[in-house]
N, C-alpha and C positions, 0 to 999 in steps of 0.2 A: 623649322624643325621638321624632321622626317616622321616622327612618331605622332600618331593621332592623339588629340587631347584626352579622349576617353581612357586610353591606356595609362597615360601619365597620371591622370586624376585617380584612376583605380588604385595605383600603387601608393600614391600619396594618402588616399583614404585608408589603406591597410596600415600605414604608419600611424595615422591618427587613431585607428581602431585599437592599436596595441595598448594604449593607456586608458581607453574608454571615455576620453573627454576631448571635445573640440572647442578649445578655449580661444580667447581673443588673440593671444600670442601666436597660436597656430594659424589663425586666419591671416595674420600679417605675413607669416612665412608663406602661406599659400599665394598671397598676392605677389610676393617676391619670386616665387617659383614661376608663376605665370609670366612675369617680366623676363626671367632668365630664358624661358622656353619660347618667348615671343608670342604668347597667347593673350587674348583679351582677358583682363583680370576678372571681370564680372562673369564671363562665360566659364572661365576656369574654376572660379569659386563655386558656381552652380554645378559644374560637372563633378567637382570633389564632393559636394554635399549629396548629389544624386548617388554617387558611388558609395559614399559613407552609409547612406540608407540601405544599400544592398548588403554591405559587409557587417553592419552592426549586429544583426541577429545570428551571424555565423559563429561556429566554433572554430578552434584553431586549425583543425584538419581542413575544413571548408575554406578558410582564409588562405591556407597554403596552396590549395588547388586554384583558387582565384588569382593568387600571386603568379603561379606558373602560367595560367592562361593569359594574363595580361603582359607578363614579362616577355613572352614569346613574340609579342607584337612591337617591342621596343627596338628601335634601331641600335645596332651594336655600338655605333659611335656616340650615342647619347646615354649609354648605360651608366657610366661613371658619373655623369652629370646628374642623372636621375637619382643615383644612390646618394650623392652629396645632398640633394634636395631632401630626400627621405631622412638623412641624418640630421639635417636642420630641424625638421619637424619633430623628431623624437627628443631633441635636447632643449628646444626653445622654452619649455615650461620650467626648466631648471632642475628637473628630476629625470634621471635615466634609470629605468627599471630593467630587470632581467627579461621580462616579457618583450620589452621594446628591443633589446639587443637580439633576442631570438628572432623577432620579426625582421629586423634589419638583415640578419644573416640569411634568413630565408629569401628575402628580396634579392640580396647580393648574389646568392647562389643561382636563383632563377634568372638573373640577368647575365650570368656567366662570369661573375666576379668572384675569385676565390676568397675563402674565409680570411686568409692572412691579409690580403689587400684590403678587404672590408674592415677588418679590425684596425689596421693601421690608419685608414681614413677616419674611423671613429675616434681613435686615440688622438689623432692630430686635431680634430675638432674639440675634443674634450679638454685638451691641455689649454685651450684658449678660454674656456668657460670656468673661471676660477671659483665660482660659487655653485657649480653643478653638484647636486647631491646624487650619489650612486646608491640605489636601493637593491639589495640582494634578496 
């Protein structure tokens, strides 16, 4: 992969931040993301936890700036793969909230993926998750 582990971990951490909980299911997805990006799973998990510690005390405006900062370092060819990973993180707990969708759209925009494409990617994933709860 062309993008450094820190930047992928930072954006994954912002997806975890959106619902305020880093649960066991999200940790499994983090391991899967590490595999997809060909990172060492333990190193990637540690990087995500380190970035999560940075974003946890931030407010939404600060997180959006953080997203912009790290998205600028993502290789264009890896942007959609990273957005797909972020989408997995936000739905794995079986609940998709408005804050998570806002966060995903911020990440997509920062990665240069237009809203329509991001929404279609999310809808494609959601249709496969029959028991996913949508919280407005």
